[in-house]
C-alpha positions in Angstrom: 167.9 81.6 410.4 167.7 78.3 408.5 171.3 78.6 407.3 172.6 79.3 410.8 170.7 76.2 412.1 172.3 74.1 409.3 175.7 75.3 410.4 175.2 74.8 414.2 173.6 71.3 413.9 175.3 69.2 411.3 177.7 66.3 411.0 180.8 68.5 410.7 180.2 70.0 414.1 179.6 66.6 415.6 182.7 65.2 414.0 185.0 68.0 415.3 183.3 67.8 418.8 183.8 64.1 418.9 187.4 64.3 417.8 188.1 66.8 420.6 186.3 64.7 423.1 188.2 61.6 422.1 191.6 63.2 422.0 191.2 64.8 425.4 189.8 61.6 426.8 192.8 59.6 425.6 195.2 62.3 426.9 193.6 62.1 430.4 193.6 58.2 430.3 197.2 57.9 429.1 198.5 60.7 431.2 197.4 59.3 434.5 199.3 56.7 436.3 197.1 54.6 438.6 197.8 52.1 441.3 196.6 48.7 440.0 195.3 47.7 443.5 193.4 50.8 444.6 192.9 52.6 441.3 194.1 55.8 442.9 195.9 58.3 440.7 199.7 58.2 441.4 200.9 60.8 439.0 201.5 61.4 435.3 201.3 64.5 433.3 197.5 64.6 433.5 197.8 64.9 437.3 200.2 67.8 436.9 198.9 71.2 438.3 199.6 73.0 435.0 197.8 70.4 433.0 194.7 70.6 435.2 194.9 74.4 435.3 194.8 74.7 431.5 192.4 71.8 430.9 189.4 74.0 430.4 191.3 75.7 427.5 192.5 72.6 425.7 189.2 71.8 423.9 189.1 75.3 422.4 192.8 75.2 421.3 192.4 71.7 419.8 189.2 72.6 418.0 190.7 75.8 416.5 193.8 73.7 415.4 191.5 71.1 413.8 189.6 73.7 411.8 192.8 75.0 410.1 194.0 71.5 409.0 193.4 71.1 405.3 190.9 68.3 404.5 188.9 68.7 407.7 185.3 69.0 406.6 183.6 72.3 407.3 180.1 73.6 406.4 179.8 75.7 403.3 178.8 78.8 405.3 182.1 78.7 407.2 184.1 79.1 404.0 187.5 80.7 404.3 186.9 83.6 406.6 189.2 83.5 409.5 186.8 84.9 412.1 184.0 82.5 411.0 186.4 79.5 411.3 187.4 80.5 414.8 183.8 81.0 415.9 182.8 77.6 414.4 185.8 76.0 416.3 184.8 77.7 419.5 181.2 76.4 419.2 182.4 72.9 418.4 184.7 73.0 421.4 182.0 74.3 423.7 179.7 71.5 422.5 182.4 68.9 423.2 183.1 70.4 426.7 179.4 70.4 427.6 178.9 66.8 426.4 182.0 65.7 428.6 180.5 67.5 431.6 177.1 66.0 431.2 178.5 62.5 430.8 180.9 62.9 433.7 178.2 64.2 436.0 175.9 61.4 435.0 178.5 58.7 435.7 179.7 60.3 438.9 176.1 60.5 440.3 175.7 56.8 439.7 179.2 55.9 441.1 180.4 54.5 437.8 184.1 54.8 437.2 185.4 53.5 433.8 189.0 52.4 433.7 190.7 52.8 430.3 192.7 49.7 430.8 189.6 47.6 431.6 188.0 48.9 428.4 191.0 48.0 426.4 191.1 44.5 427.9 187.4 44.0 427.1 187.9 45.1 423.5 190.8 42.6 423.2 188.6 39.8 424.5 185.8 40.7 422.0 188.3 40.7 419.1 189.6 37.3 420.0 186.1 35.9 419.9 
């Protein structure tokens, strides 16, 4: 049981989960065109029906793809077995998806809406200082 716990709770899982979380967050932000005055979504590929329909699958596909890229760190127990790599990727994607849902629910309950452009402008101002 100790080896399984080491595989399920380690920095490699967190790294892959965070990478999936970040990539999908950027895709959502970049793929949505918003009205600068109202902030309402006007379109973009992230507002497409097919993108939204397959959105729950994207973390799993991205995570499985990441696991097979050479150089991506994986726990020793995962090794080279195909089925174990896929199960590890599914677990990392599930973790990423749950973290996204928890953060989104928390922010929505408090009425907080973060604009990607506003964050980028704040970062630019911090860098200038």
